[in-house]
C-alpha positions as CSV (number, residue, x, y, z in Angstrom):
1,M,0.0,0.0,0.0
2,S,1.1,3.6,-0.5
3,S,0.6,6.9,1.1
4,S,-0.3,8.4,-2.3
5,R,-3.6,7.9,-3.9
6,R,-5.0,8.7,-7.4
7,A,-8.2,10.8,-7.4
8,F,-10.4,8.9,-9.7
9,L,-13.6,9.9,-8.0
10,T,-15.5,13.0,-9.3
11,G,-17.5,14.7,-6.6
12,A,-21.0,16.2,-6.6
13,G,-20.5,19.4,-8.4
14,L,-22.0,22.4,-10.1
15,R,-21.0,23.2,-13.7
16,S,-18.7,20.5,-15.0
17,P,-20.4,17.8,-17.1
18,D,-18.5,15.2,-15.1
19,H,-20.2,16.3,-11.9
20,A,-23.6,15.8,-10.4
21,P,-26.6,18.0,-11.1
22,A,-26.7,21.3,-9.3
23,A,-29.1,22.0,-6.4
24,P,-32.5,23.6,-7.4
25,S,-31.2,27.1,-6.9
26,G,-28.2,26.5,-9.1
27,Y,-25.4,26.1,-6.5
28,F,-24.1,24.5,-3.4
29,L,-22.4,26.2,-0.5
30,R,-18.7,25.1,-0.7
31,L,-15.9,25.4,1.8
32,S,-12.4,24.0,1.2
33,R,-9.1,23.5,3.0
34,P,-5.8,22.1,1.8
35,A,-4.4,19.2,3.9
36,M,-2.9,15.8,3.5
37,A,-1.5,16.6,0.1
38,C,-5.0,17.3,-1.3
39,T,-7.9,19.6,-0.9
40,F,-10.7,18.8,1.5
41,E,-14.0,20.2,0.3
42,L,-17.4,20.5,2.1
43,L,-20.7,21.0,0.3
44,L,-23.9,22.1,1.8
45,P,-27.4,22.6,0.3
46,P,-28.1,26.3,-0.4
47,G,-30.6,26.5,2.3
48,E,-28.0,25.7,5.0
49,R,-26.2,29.1,5.0
50,D,-26.7,29.4,8.7
51,R,-24.7,26.2,9.1
52,L,-21.5,27.7,7.6
53,P,-19.8,28.5,10.9
54,A,-20.3,25.0,12.1
55,A,-19.1,23.7,8.8
56,Q,-15.9,25.8,8.9
57,H,-15.2,24.7,12.4
58,A,-15.6,21.0,11.4
59,L,-13.4,21.4,8.4
60,E,-10.6,23.0,10.4
61,R,-10.2,19.7,12.4
62,V,-8.3,18.2,9.5
63,D,-5.2,20.2,10.4
64,A,-4.9,18.5,13.8
65,I,-5.6,15.1,12.3
66,E,-2.9,15.5,9.7
67,S,-0.5,16.6,12.5
68,Q,-1.4,13.4,14.3
69,L,-1.2,10.9,11.5
70,T,1.5,12.1,9.0
71,V,4.8,10.3,8.7
72,F,6.4,13.4,7.2
73,R,6.5,15.3,10.5
74,E,8.8,14.1,13.3
75,T,6.4,15.5,15.9
76,S,3.4,13.5,14.8
77,E,2.0,10.6,17.0
78,V,2.6,8.1,14.2
79,A,6.2,9.3,13.6
80,R,6.9,9.0,17.4
81,L,5.4,5.5,17.4
82,N,7.5,4.4,14.4
83,R,10.6,5.9,16.0
84,D,10.2,4.4,19.5
85,G,7.9,1.4,19.1
86,A,10.7,-1.1,18.8
87,S,12.4,0.0,22.0
88,R,9.4,0.4,24.4
89,P,5.6,0.4,24.5
90,V,4.4,3.8,23.2
91,H,1.2,5.4,24.6
92,V,-0.9,6.9,21.9
93,S,-4.1,8.9,22.0
94,S,-7.4,7.0,22.3
95,S,-8.4,8.1,18.8
96,L,-5.2,6.9,17.2
97,Y,-5.4,3.7,19.2
98,R,-8.9,3.0,17.9
99,L,-7.9,3.8,14.4
100,L,-4.9,1.4,14.5
101,R,-7.1,-1.4,16.0
102,L,-9.6,-0.8,13.1
103,A,-6.8,-1.0,10.6
104,R,-5.5,-4.2,12.1
105,D,-9.0,-5.7,12.1
106,I,-9.5,-4.9,8.5
107,G,-6.2,-6.5,7.7
108,H,-7.3,-9.7,9.5
109,E,-10.7,-9.7,7.7
110,T,-9.1,-9.3,4.3
111,G,-6.5,-12.1,4.8
112,G,-3.6,-9.7,5.1
113,A,-4.4,-7.8,1.9
114,Y,-4.6,-4.6,3.9
115,D,-1.8,-3.8,6.2
116,V,-0.7,-0.3,7.4
117,T,2.5,-1.7,9.0
118,C,4.1,-2.0,5.5
119,G,5.8,1.4,5.6
120,A,9.1,-0.4,5.1
121,L,7.8,-1.9,1.8
122,V,6.5,1.5,0.6
123,R,9.9,3.0,1.4
124,C,12.0,0.3,-0.3
125,W,10.1,0.5,-3.5
126,G,10.6,4.3,-3.5
127,F,7.0,5.2,-3.3
128,L,7.3,7.2,0.0
129,R,9.1,10.0,-1.9
130,R,7.6,9.2,-5.3
131,S,11.0,8.0,-6.6
132,G,10.0,4.5,-7.7
133,R,12.7,1.8,-8.0
134,I,13.0,-2.0,-7.9
135,P,14.6,-3.1,-4.7
136,D,17.2,-5.8,-4.6
137,A,16.3,-9.1,-3.1
138,V,18.1,-8.4,0.2
139,T,16.4,-5.1,0.7
140,L,13.0,-6.4,-0.2
141,D,13.4,-9.4,2.1
142,R,14.4,-7.1,5.0
143,A,11.4,-4.9,4.4
144,R,9.0,-7.8,4.3
145,N,10.5,-9.1,7.6
146,A,9.9,-5.6,9.1
147,S,6.2,-5.6,8.2
148,G,3.0,-7.3,9.5
149,W,0.7,-6.9,12.5
150,S,2.1,-10.2,13.9
151,R,5.0,-8.0,15.0
152,G,2.8,-5.5,16.8
153,R,1.7,-5.7,20.4
154,F,-1.5,-3.9,21.6
155,D,-2.3,-3.2,25.3
156,D,-5.9,-2.2,25.4
157,A,-5.8,-1.2,29.1
158,A,-2.8,1.1,28.8
159,E,-3.5,2.1,25.1
160,T,0.1,1.4,24.2
161,I,1.6,-0.2,21.1
162,A,5.0,-1.9,20.8
163,F,6.9,-3.4,17.9
164,A,8.6,-6.8,18.2
165,T,10.8,-6.0,15.2
166,P,13.0,-3.0,14.6
167,G,12.3,-1.2,11.3
168,L,8.5,-1.7,11.4
169,E,6.8,1.4,10.1
170,I,3.2,2.4,10.2
171,N,1.9,4.4,7.3
172,L,-1.8,5.5,7.3
173,G,-1.9,6.9,3.8
174,S,-4.5,4.3,2.8
175,I,-7.0,5.2,5.6
176,G,-6.0,8.6,7.0
177,K,-8.1,10.8,4.6
178,G,-11.1,8.6,5.2
179,Y,-10.6,8.8,9.0
180,A,-10.4,12.6,8.7
181,L,-13.7,12.6,6.7
182,D,-15.4,10.6,9.5
183,C,-14.1,13.0,12.1
184,I,-15.4,16.0,10.1
185,A,-18.8,14.3,9.7
186,A,-19.0,13.5,13.4
187,A,-18.3,17.2,14.2
188,L,-20.9,18.4,11.8
189,Q,-23.6,16.1,13.1
190,A,-22.8,17.0,16.7
191,D,-23.5,20.6,15.7
192,G,-26.8,19.7,14.1
193,V,-25.7,19.6,10.5
194,H,-27.2,16.5,8.8
195,D,-27.2,17.3,5.1
196,F,-23.7,17.6,3.6
197,L,-21.0,16.0,1.3
198,V,-17.3,16.2,2.1
199,H,-14.5,14.7,0.1
200,A,-10.7,14.5,0.3
201,G,-9.2,15.2,-3.1
202,H,-12.2,13.3,-4.7
203,S,-10.6,9.9,-4.0
204,S,-12.8,9.5,-0.9
205,V,-16.2,11.1,-0.4
206,L,-18.7,10.9,2.5
207,A,-22.3,12.0,2.1
208,A,-25.0,12.5,4.7
209,G,-28.7,13.3,4.3
210,D,-29.9,14.9,1.1
211,S,-28.4,17.4,-1.4
212,G,-31.7,19.2,-2.0
213,A,-31.5,18.2,-5.7
214,A,-32.3,14.6,-5.2
215,R,-32.5,11.9,-2.5
216,G,-28.9,11.6,-1.2
217,W,-26.0,13.0,-3.1
218,I,-25.3,12.0,-6.7
219,V,-21.6,11.1,-7.1
220,A,-19.8,10.0,-10.3
221,I,-17.1,7.3,-10.5
222,A,-14.6,8.2,-13.2
223,D,-13.2,5.6,-15.5
224,G,-9.5,5.5,-14.9
225,R,-8.9,3.8,-18.3
226,S,-9.9,6.9,-20.3
227,P,-9.5,10.6,-19.3
228,G,-12.9,12.3,-18.9
229,A,-14.9,9.1,-19.1
230,R,-17.2,7.8,-16.3
231,L,-18.2,4.4,-15.2
232,G,-21.5,5.8,-13.9
233,T,-23.1,7.6,-11.0
234,I,-24.5,6.4,-7.7
235,A,-26.6,8.1,-5.0
236,L,-25.0,8.2,-1.5
237,S,-26.7,9.0,1.8
238,N,-25.0,8.3,5.1
239,Q,-22.4,6.3,3.2
240,S,-18.9,6.8,1.9
241,L,-17.3,5.9,-1.5
242,S,-13.6,5.6,-2.1
243,T,-11.6,4.7,-5.2
244,S,-8.1,3.3,-5.6
245,G,-6.2,3.1,-8.8
246,I,-2.7,3.6,-10.2
247,G,-3.3,6.5,-12.6
248,Q,0.0,8.4,-13.0
249,Q,1.5,7.0,-9.9
250,G,4.2,4.3,-10.3
251,F,7.1,3.8,-12.7
252,T,8.1,1.8,-15.8
253,I,11.3,-0.2,-16.2
254,D,12.1,-2.3,-19.2
255,G,8.6,-1.9,-20.5
256,R,6.9,-3.1,-17.4
257,R,4.7,-0.8,-15.3
258,Y,4.9,-0.9,-11.5
259,G,2.0,0.7,-9.8
260,H,2.2,2.3,-6.4
261,I,-0.3,0.0,-4.6
262,I,1.7,-2.8,-2.9
263,D,0.2,-6.2,-2.0
264,P,1.4,-6.8,1.6
265,R,1.3,-10.5,1.1
266,S,3.8,-10.6,-1.7
267,G,5.7,-7.4,-0.9
268,A,5.4,-6.2,-4.5
269,P,3.2,-3.8,-6.4
270,S,-0.1,-5.5,-7.4
271,D,-1.4,-5.9,-10.9
272,A,-4.6,-7.7,-9.9
273,C,-6.8,-4.7,-10.7
274,V,-7.1,-1.5,-12.7
275,Q,-9.4,0.3,-10.4
276,S,-11.4,-0.4,-7.2
277,S,-14.3,1.6,-5.8
278,V,-16.0,0.7,-2.5
279,V,-19.1,1.9,-0.8
280,A,-19.2,1.5,3.0
281,P,-20.8,3.0,6.1
282,S,-17.7,4.9,7.0
283,A,-15.0,6.7,5.0
284,A,-12.1,5.0,6.9
285,L,-13.6,1.6,6.0
286,S,-14.3,2.5,2.3
287,E,-10.8,3.9,1.8
288,A,-9.1,0.9,3.4
289,L,-11.2,-1.6,1.5
290,S,-10.7,0.1,-1.9
291,T,-7.0,-0.5,-1.4
292,A,-7.5,-4.0,-0.1
293,F,-9.8,-5.0,-3.0
294,F,-7.3,-3.6,-5.5
295,V,-4.8,-6.2,-4.5
296,M,-7.2,-9.1,-3.8
297,Q,-8.3,-11.7,-6.3
298,E,-11.9,-11.7,-7.5
299,H,-12.9,-14.7,-5.4
300,E,-11.4,-13.1,-2.3
301,V,-13.4,-9.9,-2.8
302,R,-16.6,-11.9,-3.4
303,D,-16.0,-13.8,-0.2
304,Y,-15.5,-10.6,1.8
305,C,-18.7,-9.0,0.4
306,A,-20.7,-12.1,1.0
307,V,-20.2,-11.7,4.8
308,H,-20.3,-7.9,4.8
309,P,-23.6,-6.9,3.3
310,M,-23.1,-3.2,4.1
311,V,-20.1,-3.1,1.7
312,G,-20.6,-2.6,-2.1
313,R,-17.9,-2.4,-4.8
314,V,-17.2,-1.5,-8.4
315,T,-14.1,-3.3,-9.6
316,L,-12.2,-3.0,-13.0
317,R,-10.1,-6.1,-13.5
318,S,-8.7,-5.2,-16.9
319,T,-8.6,-2.4,-19.4
320,V,-11.1,-4.1,-21.7
321,D,-13.6,-5.9,-19.4
322,A,-16.8,-4.4,-18.0
323,P,-16.7,-3.5,-14.3
324,V,-17.8,-6.0,-11.7
325,V,-20.6,-4.3,-9.8
326,E,-21.8,-5.8,-6.5
327,W,-24.5,-4.4,-4.2
328,V,-24.2,-0.9,-5.7
329,D,-26.9,0.8,-7.9
330,L,-24.5,2.2,-10.5
331,V,-26.3,4.2,-13.2
332,P,-24.1,3.9,-16.4
333,P,-23.4,7.1,-18.4
334,P,-25.1,7.6,-21.8
335,T,-23.4,5.7,-24.6
336,D,-22.2,8.8,-26.3
337,S,-20.4,10.0,-23.2
338,V,-18.0,7.0,-23.3
339,P,-15.2,7.1,-25.9
340,G,-15.9,4.5,-28.5
341,G,-19.7,4.5,-27.8
342,A,-20.2,0.7,-27.8
343,S,-17.8,0.3,-24.9
344,T,-20.4,1.6,-22.4
345,P,-20.0,-0.7,-19.4
346,R,-22.5,-3.5,-18.9
347,V,-23.8,-3.1,-15.3
348,A,-24.9,-6.1,-13.2
349,R,-27.1,-5.7,-10.1
350,L,-26.5,-8.5,-7.6
351,S,-28.7,-9.1,-4.7
352,S,-27.3,-9.2,-1.2
353,N,-29.8,-11.9,-0.2
């Protein structure tokens, strides 16, 4: 997994044809704030103008969250844990402790396909600083041996975490933005704001209530195989949608493309998927699962969805096949909006029963 993510998701918008229809009065109220190497944007229906102070206050929380989670600041909680975790149990805040437990649980439920302890692998492949390279066998083996939750020790009573192996690094780039969206949403709802959409650079979006233009919020999923194309749109309400894909991230050596999303089980960039979108009850979960589903085989994803009925997905397995759609009402774009016309995706609606 990687700390960088390609923004394939187009948010509910106003004027762009790739975006959702505007609200009845022609606009949404929009606030934005740069953080986590992207722009967080919050949309409110036009009748919610009196909610703007609460919305601004909620959006400001992202700065503190970034300071807590980033691996690029030595003063962050995660950086301190990475620095000291192998020498002693490190006490972390309750919020970070719960997030790391969630990440560990998702890893277990996906058979190890999701693992935030793989910072050493991200680093050895050069993706941490976006300077991709193929590691030699010794370096790769060392990074694999310094990864995995089996090398982590949780103490629920003391809320401490320790590492059994030196060199283990936690990187929350595949869940941090989603977690921030969940925190923003919780702050909004605590202040009585119940109709809103908030996204983090378009790769993850969380919608609550209604937009005023339709039930829920209409959100488009871009087709990463073709610039400007869309797979379709879905209506979100009290749900989150996240998309993972390679896009421009990665590097090419001797004609082979190496994407930036690493399969923790093999220790190498995954080519199992082209694009993975996930709908889930929380943004932290949808973001983590979009990464996990990207590296998982088709039967593994189906098995996971079979026992998690609140999770839906849209998965592109190749550049030519139609997307696999499961438990998501995806409305495909008009034929003439897709380059080539006849290549409009065939959409399957599968029952969760």
